[in-house]
KOLGUKE-943799 format. One record per residue: residue in one letter; x, y, z of N, C-alpha, C, CB in turn. Coordinates in pm, whole numbers, padded with zeros to 5 digits, always signed. Each point is the difference from the previous one (the first is absolute). Glycine has a CB too. Layout:
BEGIN
aXYZXYZXYZXYZ/...
//
This chain:
BEGIN
m+15230+16328-00055-00052-00107-00048+00013-00129-00003-00015+00143-00070/a+00033-00250+00213+00040-00091+00016-00040-00071-00006+00075+00060+00055/l-00012-00108-00104+00061-00177-00072-00047-00124+00099+00260+00106-00101/f-00098-00140+00233-00004-00037+00065-00089+00045+00067+00167-00057-00047/n-00233-00022+00144-00037+00036+00118+00082-00088+00134-00235+00071-00141/k+00229+00012+00248+00155-00014+00093-00214-00149+00116+00346+00441+00025/e-00404-00446-00068-00100-00066+00100+00016-00108-00111-00186+00184+00159/p+00175-00283-00024+00036-00190-00097-00169-00089+00013+00344-00064+00131/d-00322+00072-00254-00185-00090-00126-00084-00048+00126+00125-00175-00274/r-00208+00184+00357-00022-00144+00110-00045-00066-00065-00040+00057+00192/n-00052-00051-00317-00051-00133-00059+00089-00108-00012-00140+00125-00117/i+00267-00088+00086+00134-00059+00017-00017-00075+00097+00128+00158-00077/k-00087-00396+00026+00064-00017+00078+00107-00008+00036-00129-00032-00018/d+00181+00020+00221+00136-00064+00006+00077-00087-00066-00069+00042+00144/p+00137-00101-00240+00031-00130+00045+00047-00079+00122+00018+00058-00184/t+00051+00081+00249+00031-00087+00093-00040-00067+00183+00137+00108-00197/p-00131-00191+00204-00021-00038+00118-00001+00083+00105+00069-00162-00084/k-00199+00144+00162-00012+00150+00191+00000-00059+00099-00157+00169-00047/m+00213-00185+00094-00036-00064+00094-00125+00133+00078+00274-00188+00007/q-00357-00007+00056-00180+00075+00028+00038-00085+00191-00258-00035-00351/p+00220+00195+00432-00018-00020+00124-00117-00069+00075+00129+00171-00040/a-00120-00320+00109-00024-00042+00063-00075+00116+00177+00187-00199-00202/i-00265+00138+00234+00004+00065+00170-00050-00089+00009-00013+00223+00065/q+00048-00329+00021-00008-00118+00144+00021+00006+00094+00034-00099-00077/p-00137+00129+00152-00049+00032+00158+00093-00063+00070-00241+00009-00019/q+00327+00074+00177+00065-00091+00042-00085-00070+00131+00220+00127-00105/a-00160-00228+00092-00011-00044+00156-00035-00001+00098+00072+00002-00054/h-00015+00104+00109+00016+00094+00127-00132+00109-00011+00298-00016+00007/p-00371+00034-00036-00139+00146+00039+00035+00144+00039-00133-00179+00107/q+00291+00168+00015+00118+00062+00065+00029+00167-00149+00139-00334+00162/s-00184+00138-00237+00195+00113-00088-00078+00065-00149+00296-00244+00055/v-00237+00362-00049-00055+00064-00080+00050+00043-00156-00070+00045+00227/t+00168-00089-00244+00134-00085-00171-00060-00061-00018+00219-00028+00009/p-00311+00080-00160-00022-00187-00082+00152-00066-00058-00278+00076-00131/t+00224-00195+00137+00080-00030-00081-00042-00030-00159+00097-00063+00219/v+00046+00116-00325-00011-00032-00097-00019-00128-00080+00079+00173+00064/v-00189-00168-00153+00144-00145-00092+00023+00013-00128-00070-00198+00113/t+00119+00174-00177+00064+00110-00187-00066-00167-00066+00363+00224+00015/t-00354-00188-00144-00024-00094-00111-00015+00078-00102-00098-00169+00113/t+00205+00068-00228+00012-00029-00117-00104+00008-00114+00143-00109+00126/a-00324+00099-00113+00014-00045-00097-00007+00143-00147-00100-00261+00162/g+00189+00193-00287-00078+00076-00086-00164+00084-00008+00170-00166-00071/p-00184+00263+00030-00112+00009-00132-00088-00093-00038+00145+00106-00082/n-00094-00232+00017-00041-00073-00034-00015-00101-00031+00008+00119+00011/e+00028-00151+00189+00025-00094+00062-00088-00053+00126+00200+00079-00104/r-00238-00217+00107-00191+00036+00044+00147-00050+00211-00392-00173-00325/p+00318+00170+00412+00083-00041+00141+00004-00118-00023-00060+00143+00172/a+00173-00162-00085+00015-00205-00018-00119-00064+00091+00310-00023-00002/m-00368-00052-00078-00115-00130+00095+00089-00027+00151-00103-00182-00265/p+00062+00156+00325+00026-00104+00108+00031-00077-00028-00097+00035+00097/v+00232-00148-00033-00022-00100+00006-00032-00115+00076+00076+00112-00110/r-00184-00145+00030+00003-00203+00124+00074-00114-00045-00249+00005+00054/p+00280-00009+00131+00069-00055+00041-00011-00127-00046+00011+00149+00149/a+00077-00304-00196+00022-00125-00082-00101-00051+00046+00226-00035-00039/p-00300-00056+00037-00071-00058+00146+00122-00129-00034-00350+00076+00041/e+00327-00078+00151+00066-00092+00038-00041-00162-00044+00041+00190+00172/p+00106-00246-00205+00009-00155-00076-00110-00082+00174+00368-00001-00207/r-00458-00107+00145-00017-00106+00123+00097-00103+00031-00213+00026-00048/p+00206+00059+00137+00048-00105+00098-00032-00182+00038-00003+00250+00068/e-00165-00277-00120+00044-00026+00043-00053-00187-00128+00041+00254+00277/g-00050-00182-00324+00014-00157-00126+00159+00131-00137-00459-00185-00017/r+00531+00072-00008+00036+00035-00156-00048-00041-00145+00162+00008+00133/a-00205-00091-00087-00087-00039-00100-00109+00092+00014+00067-00234-00008/y-00152+00316-00076-00133+00019+00016-00135+00033-00138+00151+00078+00233/l-00231-00148-00209-00116-00009-00082-00086+00142+00030+00000-00287+00009/d-00035+00311-00075-00094+00183-00003-00129-00056+00053+00089+00160-00252/s-00172-00085+00312-00122+00016-00069-00083-00012-00130+00075+00086+00145/g+00038-00035-00263-00067-00003-00120+00037-00132-00037-00003+00243-00063/s+00060-00345+00107+00064-00083-00064-00124-00151+00048+00307+00157+00007/r-00335-00215-00130-00035-00062-00052+00025-00159-00055-00030+00227+00014/i+00094-00323-00020+00082-00127+00018-00094-00116-00002+00177+00115+00139/s-00114-00226-00193-00068-00131+00029+00169-00161-00051-00364+00166-00098/g+00291-00182+00190+00132-00187+00030+00046-00010+00097+00108-00024-00174/k+00031-00026+00123+00067-00036+00127+00084+00124+00012+00004-00268-00013/l+00004+00353+00179+00122+00066+00025+00071-00079+00114-00096+00229-00079/s+00263-00159+00070+00107-00054+00051+00115+00147+00053-00056-00257-00180/f+00078+00265+00301+00051+00098+00066+00061-00109+00135-00184+00241-00103/d+00330-00146+00020+00101-00009+00016+00047+00058+00188+00000+00012-00317/g+00015+00153+00318-00126+00071+00144-00078+00096+00024+00120-00060+00082/p-00106+00101-00008-00159+00017+00083-00067+00090-00173+00074+00066+00391/t-00182-00080-00340-00089+00061-00119-00116+00055+00050+00072-00158-00158/r-00130+00199+00089-00095+00075+00054-00121+00068-00114+00204+00040+00191/i-00345-00099-00203-00120-00017-00040-00100+00067+00021+00073-00151+00001/d-00068+00290-00152-00143+00062+00042-00089-00051-00107+00083+00225+00115/g-00060-00276-00178-00108-00054-00119-00085-00091-00017+00127+00063-00072/q-00122-00130-00042-00082-00057-00055+00053-00137+00009-00082+00192-00128/v+00062-00346+00173+00149-00122-00083-00124-00123+00055+00374+00107+00063/d-00400-00096-00175-00054-00202-00002+00116-00110-00054-00271+00075-00090/g+00260-00147+00168+00113-00115-00082+00034-00075+00207+00187+00202-00340/e-00028-00209+00318+00095-00063+00071+00056+00120+00075+00045-00202-00162/i+00012+00216+00313+00134+00132+00081+00067-00052-00032-00026+00099+00188/v+00115-00123-00148+00164-00129+00056+00084+00150+00069+00066-00266-00282/a-00030+00330+00352+00043+00075+00084+00145-00108+00086-00289+00158+00004/k+00370-00115-00018+00145-00043+00095-00030+00076+00111+00200-00031-00174/d-00225+00145+00205+00042+00111+00127-00110+00026-00014+00221+00100+00016/i-00244+00069+00031-00136+00031+00019-00071+00070-00040+00047-00050+00114/l-00148-00037-00146-00165+00083-00052-00069+00051+00071-00036-00122-00123/i+00037+00242+00002-00141+00105+00070-00054+00043-00071+00064+00073+00151/i-00236-00099-00109-00154+00056-00102-00025+00099+00100-00140-00225-00131/g+00164+00347+00013-00068+00117+00026-00182-00056-00044+00263+00199-00064/e-00265-00071+00182-00168+00056+00068-00042+00025-00185+00039+00193+00335/s-00055-00194-00494-00020+00024-00107+00019-00089-00009+00017+00163-00055/a+00079-00300+00051+00002-00122-00076-00119-00081-00044+00189+00004+00109/v-00233-00051-00168-00105-00160-00010+00136-00071-00014-00279+00034-00155/v+00252-00176+00239+00094-00143-00086-00082-00041+00004+00204-00058+00036/t-00238-00057-00148-00057-00149+00037+00115-00106-00095-00314+00085+00032/a+00406-00145+00076+00058-00056-00021+00048-00086+00109+00004+00144-00167/q+00103-00186+00175+00058-00135+00073+00107+00079+00043-00066-00230-00136/i+00135+00239+00277+00121+00094-00013+00031-00125+00160-00057+00362-00148/r+00208-00313+00151+00056-00128+00058+00162+00181-00024-00175-00414-00111/a+00205+00441+00229+00130+00114+00018+00008-00053+00107-00014+00225-00109/a+00154-00196+00207+00057-00003+00156-00083+00042+00064+00201+00031-00023/s-00257+00086-00031-00048+00097+00069-00119+00109-00059+00233-00049+00094/i-00373+00099-00037-00067+00043-00115-00103+00081+00115+00037-00214-00238/t-00084+00311+00168-00105+00124+00079-00038+00015-00072+00057+00109+00136/v-00216-00166-00149-00029+00048-00063-00169+00170+00032+00172-00303-00104/a-00175+00406+00053-00094+00022+00004-00127+00104-00039+00149-00123+00104/g-00092+00014-00281-00107+00006-00103-00091-00107+00047+00143+00085-00201/k-00174-00104+00040-00142-00194+00010+00076-00032-00092-00305+00010+00035/v+00288-00136+00103+00070-00137-00144-00040-00124+00016+00218+00085-00022/s-00297-00117-00060-00020-00141-00011+00030-00074-00111-00144+00050+00130/g+00226-00194+00041+00060-00111-00048+00107-00022+00140-00034+00050-00303/d+00032-00180+00310+00191-00086+00117+00036+00102-00023+00113-00256-00030/i-00080+00288+00122+00191+00063+00121+00069-00107+00069-00098+00228+00107/i+00168-00239-00196+00114-00037+00047+00156+00056+00084-00143-00093-00173/a+00081+00115+00284+00231+00070+00069+00088-00122+00060-00077+00274+00146/a+00225-00201-00137-00001-00104+00039+00094+00071+00150-00039-00191-00265/q-00016+00266+00255+00018+00139+00102-00084+00067+00157+00053+00042-00260/r-00170-00027+00144-00027+00133+00045-00186+00069-00103+00370+00035+00052/i-00470-00020-00015-00141+00010-00103-00008+00168+00121-00177-00359-00108/e+00135+00479+00123-00036+00043-00037-00221+00104-00040+00307-00175+00007/i-00355+00154+00048-00141+00044-00026+00017+00126+00031-00132-00192+00044/r+00098+00366-00121-00026+00083+00037-00114+00043+00039+00152+00001-00088/p-00200+00056+00127-00120+00046+00072-00173+00027-00249+00276+00231+00397/s-00119-00108-00441-00081-00024-00155-00011-00172-00034+00120+00258-00114/a-00108-00351+00181+00072-00142-00089-00147-00067-00055+00256-00077+00185/k-00285+00022-00305-00093-00111-00014+00066-00082-00094-00208+00120+00048/v+00245-00245+00109+00075-00119-00055-00196-00144+00049+00425+00112+00093/l-00376-00171-00251-00026-00118-00040+00023-00102-00011-00035+00097-00039/g+00077-00197+00087+00080-00053-00029+00076-00107+00111-00020+00201-00160/n+00064-00263+00171+00125-00079+00130+00111+00059+00022-00044-00203-00055/l+00071+00176+00146+00125+00026+00012+00115-00054+00132-00129+00187-00141/t+00166-00173+00081+00195-00175+00077+00125+00176+00020+00018-00403-00312/s-00060+00386+00479+00171+00010+00031-00047+00007+00083+00165+00088-00120/p-00076-00026+00221+00113-00056+00113-00032+00125+00073+00221-00155-00122/i-00194+00257+00053-00090+00103+00101-00074+00102+00007+00119-00058+00056/l-00254+00041-00056-00164+00100-00030+00011+00119+00062-00167-00184+00008/v+00109+00328-00120-00033+00106+00114-00156+00035-00090+00300+00126+00113/v-00407-00103-00078-00140+00112-00074+00077+00076+00110-00304-00110-00100/h+00209+00185+00036-00011+00102+00130-00200+00095-00096+00429+00067+00108/e-00423-00055+00031-00140+00091-00039-00051+00003-00106+00055+00122+00115/g-00137-00106-00081-00074+00078-00177-00016-00092-00127+00135+00223+00049/a+00033-00368-00052-00018-00042-00089-00046-00155-00013+00138+00193-00036/l-00238-00174-00125-00001-00094-00072+00044-00164+00016+00010+00219-00090/f-00059-00323+00118+00070-00127-00032-00150-00113+00054+00333+00096+00055/e-00287-00126-00194-00152-00131+00028+00067-00085-00102-00280+00136+00046/g+00374-00308+00053+00074-00041-00073+00042-00100+00120+00048+00201-00193/h-00014-00341+00120+00091-00058+00120+00218+00006+00103-00245-00140-00168/c+00260+00123+00229+00059+00103+00044+00118-00126+00097-00239+00255-00011/s+00314-00242-00067+00176-00139+00054+00035+00064+00061+00116-00126-00157/m+00007+00112+00280+00131+00086+00012+00135-00083+00107-00193+00249-00027/q+00174-00325-00079+00077-00119+00020+00085+00083-00103-00148-00252+00074/p+00321+00192+00020+00113+00010-00189-00078-00080-00142+00279-00051+00159/e-00190+00105-00217-00035-00051-00082+00101-00135-00080-00136+00243+00019/a+00250-00275+00083+00099-00090+00014-00088-00119+00067+00217+00177+00020/a-00296-00147+00105-00038-00072+00073-00150-00064-00042+00164+00132+00157/r-00171-00093-00282-00116-00068-00061-00033-00067-00137-00046+00144+00144/e+00201-00149-00200+00075-00008-00052+00006-00104+00026+00067+00169-00024/e-00024-00233+00177+00093-00143+00014-00126-00103+00102+00323+00142+00011/r-00402-00083-00003-00149-00052+00075-00065-00126-00079-00064+00262+00075/k+00089-00331-00029-00087-00159-00121-00125-00009+00114+00255-00222-00134/v-00308+00232+00005-00171-00105+00073-00007-00117-00023-00150+00146-00035/t+00143-00220+00089-00034-00171-00103-00166-00010+00059+00300-00192+00016/v-00353+00151-00179-00184+00020+00018+00073-00193-00043-00232+00348-00122/f+00084-00381+00226+00035-00190+00019-00071-00033-00047+00073-00059+00167/p-00282+00013-00290-00069-00120-00047+00002-00043+00133+00063-00054-00251/k-00233+00112+00217-00124+00019+00057+00099-00162+00072-00286+00174-00184/e+00231-00330+00078+00090-00092+00141+00073-00015+00018-00063-00080+00020/e+00193+00112-00006+00096+00052+00105-00035+00097+00190+00109+00008-00298/r-00208+00036+00200-00042+00100+00102-00035-00134+00065-00087+00267-00095/v-00023-00299+00072-00052-00126+00161+00041-00026+00024-00099-00077+00016/v+00222-00027-00131+00069-00076+00160+00137+00045+00000-00129-00241+00012/q+00179+00319+00022+00077+00142+00082-00065-00003+00146+00021+00182-00230/a-00174-00171+00214-00104+00067+00109+00024-00175+00055-00228+00260-00120/v+00162-00292+00049-00035-00182+00146+00102-00029-00015-00219-00142-00010/a+00359+00140-00010+00103-00033+00058+00024+00068+00151+00073-00042-00246/a-00078+00177+00210+00060+00126+00090-00077-00092+00122+00016+00297-00162/a-00179-00316+00089-00062-00004+00118-00063-00148+00138-00036+00220-00196/g+00213-00287+00095-00010-00159+00065-00076-00120-00063+00009+00128+00198/g-00026-00088-00307-00114-00092-00087+00075-00096-00070-00169+00179-00045/q+00107-00192-00077+00086-00054-00126-00177-00016-00097+00301-00185+00142/k-00189+00170-00243-00087+00017-00088-00091-00177+00001+00180+00235-00150/q-00255-00147+00018-00034-00217+00000-00036+00009-00163-00169-00104+00299/a+00109+00033-00352+00023+00006-00150-00152-00048-00011+00289-00057-00067/
//
């Protein structure tokens, strides 16, 4: 009569983690020896999930309004900015402003350099450059010394390619109708009769 069995009970699990071999094929089919990779996952542990790399920060903009953003009012930015959301009002940027493909902007825009890939309704003034990408739809007047409109872009409005400083220095003198007639007659060598 044996109270103790020499064979271990097969229904009881060993609490210590076991090394589980995994066979991976070699890069060279000529080699016969498989590579063995061991893992130390315990019986109640899940295998590790693959780690996704962190998304790279957007180099285009320091300030960023995502596609879920909706803002009304006056926005002011000091550094590079990217807008992919909806904006109603006015935008003033001292640096580069990028209007992304998903952006819908109804605003007067003033910035150093502006790139438009989304929808913009309103006047755009840039001190350096305006670029309208193929996916862009721009309804409004543009003022910039450099204007780039890619094939496929929609632009409806007027364009002025003079630097802003030259526009402000330019003076327009409008004479009343009587003075215009007098100047025209004087230029022709005649005199005005009363």
